[in-house]
ZAKE-878974 format. One line per 3 residues: for each residue x, y, z of N, C-alpha, C. Coordinates in Angstrom, 1 decimal, decimal comma. Last residue first. Layout:
N
X Y Z X Y Z X Y Z  ...
! end
This chain:
330
92,6 187,4 353,8 92,4 188,6 354,5 91,1 189,2 354,2  92,6 183,9 354,0 92,2 185,1 353,3 92,0 186,2 354,2  95,4 182,7 356,1 94,1 182,6 355,5 93,7 183,9 354,8
97,9 182,2 357,4 97,8 183,0 356,2 96,5 182,7 355,4  97,9 180,3 359,5 97,9 181,8 359,8 97,8 182,7 358,6  97,9 177,7 358,5 96,9 178,1 359,5 96,8 179,6 359,6
100,1 177,7 356,8 98,8 177,3 356,3 97,7 177,9 357,2  102,2 178,3 358,5 101,9 179,3 357,4 100,5 179,0 356,9  102,3 176,1 360,1 101,9 177,4 360,7 101,5 178,4 359,6
103,1 174,3 358,1 101,8 174,1 358,7 101,3 175,4 359,4  105,6 175,2 357,7 104,6 175,3 356,6 103,2 175,1 357,1  106,7 174,3 360,0 106,7 175,7 359,8 105,7 176,0 358,6
106,5 171,6 359,6 105,8 172,2 360,7 105,7 173,7 360,5  108,2 171,2 357,5 106,8 170,8 357,4 106,0 171,5 358,4  110,6 172,0 358,6 110,0 172,9 357,6 108,6 172,5 357,4
111,2 169,8 360,2 110,8 171,1 360,9 110,2 172,0 359,9  111,8 168,1 358,1 110,6 167,9 358,9 110,2 169,1 359,7  114,2 169,2 357,3 113,1 169,2 356,3 111,7 168,9 357,0
115,9 168,8 359,5 115,4 170,2 359,1 114,2 170,1 358,2  115,0 166,1 361,7 115,7 166,6 360,5 115,1 168,0 360,1  114,8 166,7 365,3 114,4 166,0 364,0 115,1 166,7 362,8
114,5 167,6 368,2 115,6 166,8 367,5 115,1 166,0 366,3  113,5 170,7 369,2 113,0 169,4 368,6 114,1 168,8 367,8  114,1 173,1 370,0 114,6 172,0 370,9 114,2 170,6 370,3
112,9 174,7 368,1 114,4 174,7 368,2 114,9 173,5 369,0  110,2 174,9 368,3 110,8 173,8 367,4 112,3 173,7 367,5  109,6 177,0 369,8 109,5 175,8 370,4 110,1 174,6 369,6
109,8 179,1 367,9 110,9 178,9 368,9 110,8 177,5 369,6  107,4 179,0 366,6 108,6 178,7 365,9 109,7 178,3 366,8  105,7 179,9 368,8 105,5 178,6 368,2 106,8 178,1 367,5
106,7 182,5 369,0 106,9 181,5 370,1 106,7 180,1 369,7  105,9 183,5 366,6 107,4 183,4 366,8 107,6 182,4 368,0  103,2 183,5 367,0 103,7 182,8 365,9 105,2 182,5 366,1
102,9 185,3 369,1 102,7 183,9 369,3 103,1 183,0 368,2  103,7 187,7 367,7 104,4 187,2 368,9 104,2 185,8 369,2  101,9 187,9 365,6 103,3 187,7 365,3 104,0 187,2 366,5
99,6 188,5 367,1 99,6 187,3 366,2 101,1 186,9 365,9  100,4 190,9 368,2 100,1 189,8 369,1 100,2 188,5 368,3  100,5 192,5 365,8 101,7 192,3 366,6 101,6 191,1 367,6
97,8 192,5 365,1 98,8 191,8 364,2 100,1 191,6 365,0  96,8 193,9 367,3 96,4 192,5 367,1 97,4 191,8 366,2  98,0 196,4 366,8 98,3 195,7 368,1 97,9 194,2 367,9
96,8 197,2 364,4 98,2 196,9 364,4 98,6 196,1 365,7  94,1 197,4 365,3 94,4 196,5 364,2 95,9 196,1 364,3  94,2 199,5 367,2 93,9 198,1 367,6 94,3 197,1 366,5
94,5 202,2 367,1 95,6 201,4 366,6 95,4 199,9 367,0  92,5 203,9 367,6 93,2 203,4 368,8 94,4 202,6 368,4  91,3 204,4 365,2 91,9 205,5 365,9 92,8 205,1 367,1
90,4 201,8 364,6 91,5 202,4 363,7 92,1 203,6 364,5  88,5 201,3 366,5 89,7 200,5 366,4 90,8 201,1 365,7  86,7 203,3 365,6 87,3 203,4 366,9 88,6 202,6 367,0
86,0 202,1 363,2 86,6 203,4 363,2 87,3 203,7 364,5  84,7 199,8 364,0 86,0 199,7 363,3 86,7 201,0 363,2  82,5 201,0 365,2 83,5 200,4 366,0 84,8 200,2 365,3
81,2 202,0 362,8 81,6 202,9 363,9 82,6 202,3 364,8  80,8 199,7 361,3 81,7 200,7 360,8 82,1 201,7 361,9  79,1 198,2 363,0 80,4 197,7 362,6 81,3 198,8 362,1
76,9 200,0 363,2 77,7 199,6 364,4 79,0 199,1 364,0  75,9 199,9 360,6 76,4 201,2 361,1 77,3 200,9 362,3  75,2 197,2 360,4 76,2 197,8 359,5 76,8 199,1 360,0
73,2 196,9 362,5 74,5 196,2 362,5 75,6 196,8 361,6  71,2 198,1 364,4 71,8 198,8 363,3 73,2 198,2 363,0  70,6 196,5 366,5 69,5 196,7 365,5 70,0 197,4 364,3
72,5 196,7 368,3 72,6 195,6 367,4 71,6 195,6 366,3  71,9 198,6 370,1 72,6 199,1 368,9 72,8 197,9 367,9  70,7 197,6 372,3 69,8 198,0 371,3 70,6 198,4 370,0
72,9 197,1 374,1 72,2 196,0 373,4 71,4 196,4 372,2  75,8 199,2 373,7 74,5 199,0 374,2 73,7 198,0 373,4  78,1 199,7 372,4 78,0 198,4 373,1 76,7 198,2 373,7
77,9 202,3 371,5 77,8 201,2 370,5 77,7 199,8 371,1  78,5 203,6 373,9 77,2 203,8 373,2 76,9 202,6 372,3  81,1 202,9 374,4 80,0 202,4 375,3 78,6 202,5 374,7
82,3 204,3 372,3 82,4 202,8 372,4 81,3 202,3 373,3  81,7 206,9 373,1 81,2 206,4 371,8 81,2 204,9 371,8  83,1 207,1 375,5 81,6 207,3 375,5 81,0 206,7 374,2
85,7 206,8 374,6 85,1 205,8 375,5 83,6 205,9 375,5  85,9 209,2 373,2 86,0 207,9 372,4 85,4 206,7 373,3  85,8 211,1 375,2 84,7 211,0 374,2 84,7 209,7 373,5
87,8 209,3 377,5 87,0 210,5 377,2 85,9 210,2 376,2  89,5 206,4 376,0 89,3 207,4 377,0 88,4 208,6 376,5  90,4 203,1 375,3 89,5 204,2 375,0 89,3 205,2 376,2
91,8 200,9 376,2 92,5 202,1 375,7 91,7 203,3 375,6  90,0 198,9 377,0 91,1 199,3 377,9 91,8 200,6 377,5  88,4 198,6 374,8 87,8 199,0 376,0 88,9 199,5 377,0
90,4 197,7 372,9 89,7 199,0 372,7 89,1 199,5 374,0  91,0 195,2 374,0 92,0 196,2 373,9 91,4 197,6 373,7  88,5 193,9 373,7 89,1 194,1 375,1 90,2 195,2 375,1
88,2 193,9 370,9 87,3 194,7 371,7 87,9 194,9 373,1  90,4 192,3 370,1 90,3 193,7 369,6 89,4 194,5 370,5  90,0 189,8 371,4 91,3 190,6 371,7 91,1 192,0 371,3
86,5 189,9 372,3 87,7 189,4 371,5 88,9 190,2 371,9  83,5 189,4 373,3 84,8 189,8 373,9 85,9 189,1 373,2  81,0 190,6 371,2 81,8 189,5 371,6 83,2 190,0 372,2
78,8 192,1 370,4 79,6 192,6 371,6 80,5 191,4 372,1  77,7 191,4 368,1 77,2 190,7 369,3 78,0 191,0 370,5  78,9 193,1 366,2 77,5 193,2 366,4 77,0 192,5 367,7
81,5 192,1 366,4 81,2 193,5 366,8 79,7 193,6 367,1  81,3 189,5 365,4 81,7 189,7 366,8 81,4 191,1 367,3  80,5 190,0 362,8 79,6 189,4 363,7 80,0 189,6 365,2
82,1 190,9 360,8 81,6 191,9 361,8 80,7 191,3 362,8  81,0 188,9 358,2 82,0 189,7 358,7 81,4 190,7 359,7  79,6 185,7 358,3 79,3 187,1 358,3 80,5 187,9 358,9
81,5 183,2 356,6 80,7 183,6 357,7 80,5 185,2 357,6  83,3 182,5 354,6 82,1 181,6 354,9 81,3 182,0 356,1  85,4 183,9 353,6 85,7 183,0 354,8 84,5 182,2 355,2
84,5 185,6 351,7 85,0 184,3 351,3 85,3 183,4 352,4  84,0 188,1 352,9 82,9 187,1 352,9 83,3 185,7 352,4  87,1 188,9 354,6 86,1 189,0 353,5 85,1 187,9 353,6
88,3 190,7 357,6 88,3 189,6 356,6 87,3 189,9 355,4  88,3 192,3 359,8 89,0 192,8 358,6 89,1 191,7 357,5  86,8 191,0 361,7 86,6 192,4 361,5 87,2 192,8 360,2
87,5 188,4 361,6 86,1 188,7 361,8 85,8 190,1 361,5  90,2 188,5 361,5 89,5 188,3 360,3 88,0 188,5 360,4  90,8 188,8 364,3 91,2 189,8 363,3 90,4 189,7 362,0
90,0 186,3 365,3 89,4 187,6 365,8 89,6 188,7 364,8  91,7 184,7 363,8 90,3 184,6 363,6 89,6 185,8 364,1  94,1 185,5 365,0 93,9 185,7 363,5 92,4 185,6 363,2
93,7 184,5 367,5 93,8 185,9 367,3 93,6 186,3 365,9  93,7 181,7 366,8 92,5 182,4 367,3 92,5 183,9 367,2  96,4 181,4 366,0 95,3 181,1 365,1 94,0 181,8 365,5
97,9 182,0 368,2 98,0 182,9 367,1 96,8 182,7 366,1  97,0 179,8 369,7 96,8 181,2 370,2 96,8 182,2 369,0  98,0 177,7 368,2 96,6 177,8 368,4 96,2 179,2 368,9
100,7 178,1 368,4 100,1 178,2 367,1 98,6 178,4 367,2  101,0 177,5 371,1 101,3 178,9 370,7 100,7 179,1 369,3  100,3 174,7 370,9 99,6 175,7 371,8 99,8 177,1 371,4
102,1 173,6 369,1 100,6 173,6 368,8 99,9 174,6 369,6  104,5 173,9 370,6 104,3 174,5 369,2 102,8 174,6 368,9  103,8 172,4 372,8 104,0 173,8 373,0 103,9 174,5 371,6
103,7 169,9 371,6 102,5 170,4 372,3 102,6 171,9 372,4  106,2 169,5 370,6 105,2 169,6 369,7 103,9 170,2 370,3  107,6 169,3 373,1 107,9 170,4 372,1 106,8 170,6 371,1
106,4 167,0 374,2 106,3 168,3 374,9 106,6 169,5 373,9  107,2 165,1 372,4 105,8 165,3 372,6 105,6 166,7 373,2  110,0 165,2 372,9 109,5 165,5 371,6 108,0 165,9 371,6
110,0 164,2 375,5 110,5 165,5 375,3 110,0 166,0 373,9  109,0 161,6 375,2 108,2 162,6 376,0 108,7 164,0 375,7  109,6 160,5 371,8 109,9 160,6 373,2 109,0 161,7 373,9
107,3 158,8 369,6 108,2 159,9 369,9 108,5 159,9 371,4  105,5 156,9 368,5 106,6 156,4 369,3 107,6 157,5 369,7  103,3 157,7 367,2 104,4 157,3 366,3 105,7 156,9 367,2
101,6 158,4 369,2 101,3 157,2 368,5 102,4 156,7 367,6  102,9 160,8 370,0 102,8 159,7 370,9 102,6 158,4 370,2  102,4 162,4 367,8 103,8 162,1 368,2 103,8 160,9 369,1
99,6 162,5 367,8 100,3 162,0 366,7 101,7 161,6 367,0  99,1 163,8 370,3 98,6 162,4 370,1 99,4 161,8 368,9  100,3 166,3 369,7 100,8 165,4 370,8 100,4 164,0 370,6
98,6 167,3 367,7 100,0 167,1 367,5 100,6 166,1 368,5  96,2 167,4 369,2 96,2 166,7 368,0 97,7 166,3 367,6  96,9 169,2 371,3 96,7 167,8 371,6 96,7 166,9 370,4
97,1 171,6 369,9 98,3 171,1 370,6 98,1 169,6 370,8  94,5 172,0 368,9 95,6 171,9 368,0 96,8 171,2 368,6  93,2 172,0 371,5 92,8 171,0 370,5 93,9 170,9 369,4
94,3 174,2 372,8 94,6 172,9 373,3 94,2 171,8 372,3  93,3 176,5 371,5 94,7 176,1 371,3 94,9 174,7 371,7  90,5 176,9 372,2 90,9 176,7 370,8 92,3 176,0 370,7
89,9 177,0 375,0 88,8 176,7 374,0 89,3 176,4 372,6  92,4 177,5 376,3 91,5 176,3 376,6 90,5 176,0 375,5  93,2 179,8 375,0 94,2 178,6 375,1 93,3 177,4 375,4
91,1 181,4 375,4 91,3 180,9 374,0 92,3 179,8 374,0  91,5 181,9 378,2 90,2 181,3 377,7 90,5 180,7 376,3  93,9 183,2 378,3 93,7 181,9 379,0 92,5 181,2 378,4
93,4 185,5 376,9 94,4 184,6 376,4 94,2 183,2 377,0  91,5 186,7 378,7 91,1 186,3 377,4 92,1 185,2 376,8  93,1 187,2 380,9 92,0 186,3 381,0 91,6 185,8 379,7
94,9 189,1 379,7 95,4 187,8 380,3 94,3 186,8 380,4  93,1 191,2 379,0 93,8 190,4 378,0 94,3 189,1 378,5  90,1 191,2 381,1 91,5 191,7 380,7 92,1 190,7 379,7
86,8 192,3 381,6 87,7 191,2 381,1 89,0 191,8 380,7  84,8 193,8 382,5 86,1 194,1 383,1 87,1 193,0 382,7  82,2 193,4 382,0 82,8 194,5 381,2 84,3 194,7 381,7
80,5 190,3 381,5 81,4 191,1 382,2 81,9 192,2 381,3  79,0 188,5 380,1 78,3 189,2 381,2 79,2 190,2 382,0  80,7 187,3 378,5 79,7 188,0 377,9 78,9 188,9 378,9
82,3 185,7 380,1 82,9 187,0 379,6 81,8 187,9 379,0  80,9 183,3 380,2 81,0 184,2 381,4 81,4 185,6 381,0  81,5 182,3 377,7 80,1 182,7 378,0 80,1 183,6 379,3
84,2 181,8 378,1 83,7 182,6 377,0 82,3 183,1 377,3  84,1 180,0 380,2 84,8 181,3 380,4 84,3 182,2 379,3  82,9 177,8 378,8 82,2 178,5 379,9 82,8 179,8 380,2
84,9 177,2 376,9 83,6 177,7 376,5 82,8 178,4 377,6  86,9 176,4 378,7 87,1 177,5 377,8 85,8 178,1 377,3  85,8 174,0 379,7 86,1 175,1 380,6 86,3 176,4 379,8
85,6 172,5 377,3 84,4 172,9 378,0 84,6 174,1 379,0  88,4 172,3 376,8 87,5 173,0 375,9 86,2 173,4 376,5  89,1 170,7 379,0 89,6 172,1 378,9 88,8 172,9 377,9
87,8 168,3 378,4 87,4 169,0 379,6 87,9 170,5 379,5  89,2 167,6 376,1 87,7 167,8 376,0 87,3 168,6 377,2  91,8 167,2 377,1 91,5 168,2 376,1 90,0 168,6 376,0
91,3 165,0 378,7 91,8 166,3 379,3 91,5 167,4 378,4  90,6 163,1 376,8 89,6 163,6 377,8 90,0 164,9 378,5  93,0 162,9 375,3 91,7 163,3 374,7 90,7 163,8 375,7
94,8 162,0 377,3 95,0 163,2 376,6 93,7 163,8 376,0  93,5 159,5 377,8 93,7 160,5 378,9 93,9 161,9 378,3  93,6 158,2 375,4 92,3 158,6 375,9 92,4 159,6 377,0
96,4 158,0 375,2 95,7 158,7 374,2 94,3 159,2 374,8  97,0 156,3 377,4 97,6 157,6 377,3 96,8 158,5 376,4  95,6 154,0 376,7 95,3 154,7 377,9 95,8 156,1 377,9
97,0 153,4 374,3 95,5 153,7 374,3 95,1 154,5 375,5  99,5 152,7 375,1 99,3 154,0 374,4 97,9 154,4 374,4  98,9 150,2 376,3 99,5 151,3 377,0 99,3 152,6 376,4
97,8 148,8 374,1 97,0 149,0 375,3 97,6 150,2 376,1  98,4 150,4 370,9 98,7 149,4 371,9 98,0 149,8 373,2  96,1 150,9 368,3 96,9 151,5 369,3 97,2 150,4 370,4
94,6 151,4 365,6 95,5 150,4 366,0 96,5 151,0 367,0  91,3 152,6 366,3 92,6 152,9 365,9 93,5 151,7 366,4  88,8 152,2 367,5 89,1 151,5 366,2 90,5 151,7 365,7
88,6 153,9 369,6 88,7 152,5 369,9 89,1 151,7 368,7  88,2 156,3 368,4 89,5 156,1 369,0 89,7 154,6 369,3  85,5 156,0 367,7 86,5 156,0 366,6 87,9 155,8 367,2
84,3 156,3 370,1 84,2 155,0 369,4 85,2 154,9 368,3  84,9 159,0 370,6 85,5 157,9 371,5 85,4 156,6 370,8  83,2 160,1 368,6 84,6 160,4 368,7 85,4 159,3 369,5
80,6 159,3 369,4 81,3 158,7 368,2 82,8 158,9 368,1  80,2 160,9 371,5 80,3 159,5 371,8 81,0 158,8 370,6  80,1 163,3 370,1 81,1 163,2 371,2 81,3 161,7 371,5
77,9 162,9 368,5 79,2 163,0 367,9 80,3 162,9 368,9  75,8 162,8 370,4 76,2 161,6 369,7 77,5 161,7 369,0  75,8 165,5 371,1 76,1 164,6 372,1 76,6 163,2 371,4
74,9 166,5 368,6 76,2 166,9 369,1 76,7 165,9 370,1  72,3 165,5 368,6 73,3 165,0 367,6 74,7 165,4 368,0  71,3 167,0 370,8 71,4 165,5 370,8 72,4 165,0 369,8
71,6 169,8 370,1 72,1 169,2 371,3 72,3 167,7 371,3  70,4 169,9 367,6 71,8 170,3 367,7 72,4 169,8 369,0  67,8 169,2 368,3 68,6 168,3 367,5 70,1 168,6 367,6
67,1 171,5 369,6 67,1 170,3 370,3 67,9 169,2 369,6  67,3 173,6 367,6 68,2 173,5 368,7 68,2 172,2 369,5  67,0 172,6 364,1 66,5 173,0 365,4 67,4 172,8 366,5
68,0 172,2 361,6 67,2 171,1 362,2 66,6 171,5 363,5  69,1 174,7 360,7 68,5 173,8 359,8 67,6 172,7 360,4  70,1 175,9 363,1 69,2 176,6 362,2 68,4 175,7 361,3
71,7 173,9 364,1 70,7 174,4 365,0 69,7 175,3 364,1  73,5 173,5 362,0 72,6 172,4 362,4 71,4 173,0 363,2  73,7 176,4 359,9 74,1 175,6 361,0 73,1 174,5 361,3
73,9 176,8 356,3 73,0 176,8 357,5 73,6 175,9 358,6  77,1 177,7 355,1 75,9 176,9 355,1 75,1 177,1 356,4  79,6 178,9 355,4 78,8 179,3 354,3 77,4 178,6 354,1
80,6 177,9 357,7 81,2 177,5 356,5 80,3 177,8 355,3  77,5 178,6 359,2 78,8 178,0 359,4 79,4 177,5 358,1  74,9 180,6 360,4 75,8 180,2 359,3 77,1 179,7 359,8
73,6 181,3 362,7 72,8 180,8 361,6 73,6 180,2 360,5  74,0 181,1 366,2 74,6 181,3 364,8 73,8 180,6 363,8  73,7 181,2 368,9 72,5 181,4 368,0 73,0 181,7 366,6
75,7 180,4 370,6 75,8 181,7 369,9 74,6 182,1 369,1  74,8 177,8 371,2 74,9 178,8 372,3 75,0 180,2 371,7  74,9 176,7 368,6 73,7 176,7 369,4 73,7 177,8 370,5
77,6 176,9 368,0 76,6 177,6 367,2 75,2 177,7 367,9  78,6 175,2 370,0 79,0 176,6 369,9 77,9 177,4 369,2  77,6 172,7 369,2 77,1 173,3 370,5 77,5 174,8 370,6
78,9 172,4 366,7 77,4 172,3 366,8 76,9 173,0 368,1  81,5 172,5 367,5 81,0 173,6 366,7 79,4 173,6 366,7  81,9 170,2 368,9 82,0 171,5 369,7 81,4 172,6 368,8
81,6 168,4 366,8 80,7 168,4 367,9 80,7 169,7 368,7  83,9 169,0 365,4 82,6 169,4 364,8 81,5 169,3 365,9  85,8 167,9 367,1 85,9 169,3 366,8 84,5 169,8 366,3
85,1 165,1 367,0 85,0 165,9 368,2 84,9 167,4 367,9  85,7 164,6 364,3 84,3 164,5 364,7 84,1 165,2 366,1  88,5 165,1 364,4 87,6 165,9 363,5 86,2 165,8 363,9
89,4 163,1 366,2 89,6 164,6 366,5 88,7 165,4 365,6  88,6 160,8 364,9 88,0 161,1 366,2 88,2 162,6 366,6  90,2 160,8 362,7 88,8 161,1 362,5 88,1 161,4 363,8
92,6 160,1 364,1 92,5 161,4 363,4 91,0 161,8 363,2  91,9 157,6 364,8 92,1 158,5 365,8 92,1 160,0 365,3  91,6 156,3 362,3 90,4 156,5 363,1 90,6 157,5 364,3
94,4 156,4 361,4 93,3 157,2 360,8 92,1 157,4 361,7  96,5 154,9 362,3 95,9 155,9 363,3 94,8 156,8 362,6  97,2 153,3 360,2 96,9 152,7 361,5 96,2 153,6 362,4
97,9 155,1 358,2 96,7 154,3 358,0 96,3 153,6 359,3  100,4 156,2 359,0 99,2 157,0 359,1 97,9 156,2 359,0  102,7 154,9 361,0 101,9 154,5 359,9 100,6 155,3 360,0
105,6 157,0 362,0 104,5 156,0 362,2 103,8 155,8 360,9  107,8 158,8 361,8 107,9 157,5 361,3 106,8 156,5 361,6  107,4 161,4 362,6 108,1 160,5 363,5 108,1 159,1 363,1
105,9 162,5 360,5 107,2 163,1 360,8 108,0 162,1 361,7  103,5 161,0 360,7 104,4 160,8 359,5 105,8 161,3 359,8  102,4 162,0 363,0 102,7 160,6 362,9 103,7 160,3 361,8
102,1 164,7 362,3 103,0 164,3 363,4 103,3 162,9 363,3  100,2 164,4 360,2 101,5 164,9 359,9 102,5 164,5 361,0  98,0 163,4 361,6 98,6 162,6 360,6 100,0 163,1 360,3
97,5 165,8 363,2 97,8 164,5 363,8 98,5 163,6 362,9  96,9 167,6 361,1 98,1 167,8 362,0 98,5 166,5 362,7  94,5 166,5 360,2 95,7 166,5 359,3 97,0 166,7 360,1
92,9 167,1 362,4 93,2 165,7 362,1 94,4 165,6 361,2  93,0 170,0 362,0 93,4 169,3 363,3 93,7 167,9 363,1  92,0 170,6 359,5 93,4 170,9 359,8 93,9 170,1 361,0
89,7 170,4 357,9 90,3 169,3 358,5 91,7 169,5 359,0  88,4 172,5 356,7 89,7 172,2 356,2 90,4 171,0 356,8  85,0 172,5 355,6 86,0 172,5 356,7 87,3 172,0 356,1
81,9 171,0 354,4 83,2 171,7 354,3 84,1 171,6 355,5  79,6 169,7 355,1 79,5 171,1 354,5 80,9 171,8 354,5  79,6 167,2 356,2 79,7 167,3 354,7 79,8 168,7 354,2
79,2 167,2 358,9 80,5 166,7 358,4 80,7 166,9 356,9  76,6 167,9 359,0 77,6 168,8 359,7 79,0 168,5 359,1  75,3 165,7 357,8 75,2 167,1 357,2 76,4 167,9 357,7
75,8 163,7 359,6 76,3 163,6 358,2 76,3 164,9 357,6  74,4 164,8 361,7 75,8 164,6 361,9 76,4 164,5 360,5  71,7 164,8 360,8 72,4 166,1 361,1 73,9 166,0 361,2
71,3 162,0 360,7 71,4 162,8 359,5 72,0 164,1 359,7  71,1 160,9 363,3 72,3 160,8 362,5 72,5 161,6 361,3  68,5 161,6 364,3 69,7 161,7 365,1 71,0 161,8 364,3
66,7 161,0 362,3 66,7 162,4 362,8 67,9 162,6 363,7  66,9 158,2 362,0 67,5 159,1 361,0 67,7 160,6 361,5  67,7 156,2 364,8 66,8 157,0 364,1 67,5 158,1 363,2
69,6 154,4 362,3 68,3 154,8 362,9 68,4 155,2 364,3  72,0 155,5 359,8 71,5 154,7 361,0 70,2 155,2 361,4  74,2 156,3 358,1 72,9 155,9 357,7 72,3 154,9 358,7
76,7 157,0 358,5 75,8 157,7 359,3 74,3 157,3 359,0  79,8 155,8 358,1 78,4 155,4 357,9 77,5 156,0 358,9  82,6 157,3 356,4 81,9 157,0 357,7 80,4 156,8 357,4
83,6 158,1 354,1 83,3 156,7 354,2 82,6 156,3 355,5  84,2 160,7 354,4 83,1 160,4 353,5 82,7 159,0 353,5  86,5 160,6 356,0 85,2 161,1 356,6 84,0 160,7 355,7
88,3 159,8 354,1 88,0 158,8 355,2 86,7 159,3 355,9  88,5 162,1 352,5 88,1 160,8 351,9 87,6 159,8 353,0  89,5 163,9 354,4 88,2 164,1 353,7 87,6 162,8 353,1
91,9 162,8 355,0 90,9 163,0 356,1 89,5 163,1 355,4  93,2 163,0 352,6 93,1 161,7 353,2 92,0 161,7 354,3  93,2 165,8 352,3 92,5 165,0 351,4 92,2 163,6 351,9
95,0 166,5 354,3 93,6 167,0 354,4 92,7 166,2 353,5  97,3 165,5 353,4 96,8 165,0 354,6 95,3 165,3 354,7  97,6 167,0 351,1 97,5 165,6 351,0 96,9 164,9 352,2
97,9 169,6 352,0 96,7 169,3 351,3 96,5 167,8 351,2  100,5 169,9 352,8 99,4 169,7 353,8 98,2 169,2 353,2  103,3 168,9 351,6 102,0 169,3 351,1 100,9 169,0 352,1
105,6 167,8 352,5 105,4 169,2 352,8 104,0 169,7 352,4  105,7 165,2 351,6 105,0 165,4 352,9 104,9 166,9 353,2  105,9 163,6 349,2 105,9 165,1 349,2 105,2 165,6 350,5
103,8 160,9 350,3 104,9 161,4 349,4 104,8 162,9 349,4  103,2 159,5 353,4 102,8 160,5 352,5 104,0 160,9 351,6  102,9 156,1 354,2 103,8 157,3 354,2 103,4 158,2 353,1
! end
């Protein structure tokens, strides 16, 4: 049991320590070394920490389910390896991506091995047979949904008619279900009721939507301290909440300007393009609209806790979790 359970950092530290003890010194080294590298370059371990928090809130033993929490973290990093490969990203968490450091073929194969390792870690958790089947079903459903979301994301790159509803569905699959499932697995392993599991899942889902919208926002209005290049989504014409909103609202000359900057050759002038598109966002009020959307889904997440039959101090832990996720550096 975690003392001072409101401190999310304690859960994150537990995950970090457990990750450092995983043995990747295996043969062939070219397969496992990139995995060790990917897991060593930082990350806040929020998703596995959420699983531990849920277990703690409902009276379970965090030490028994630590391998399941690590499975979530290894799986999450597997998705990042493949995302970076598909996005041709050079930097992740301020360090070279696996595809940049070791090559694209290694990113594919080491990523595949991480997916396998995630399921192997699930097998090491102290889970009853009945719960194990439920956990693996939740885990596999989540994995499938993330793949679906990633495909939608890639499909959107070829389309100019993506609407906000489609985008929200995509980020629900690609981002939000992992947060939601992490919480649900934690509640299940701690013996919580089906209704409690449902409430925590909805909380995590809406929190995940707000989290991704915040990520979209920070890509444009954040700082270099976030560990990635600011404005990358603009340079790459990434279909984000901000760009889709701008495409929908822009009329006349402003629409012509936006279409001009969305031409592929304009990526050759990244700084100029970022400033020009940001100016269009400013004129259209896109920044304020994005902040309102973040607030909307944050409040929906908070509302889902109203039906949760737990002590108020434990609800406060979950509200502080939302604060941790959504108040990153501007």
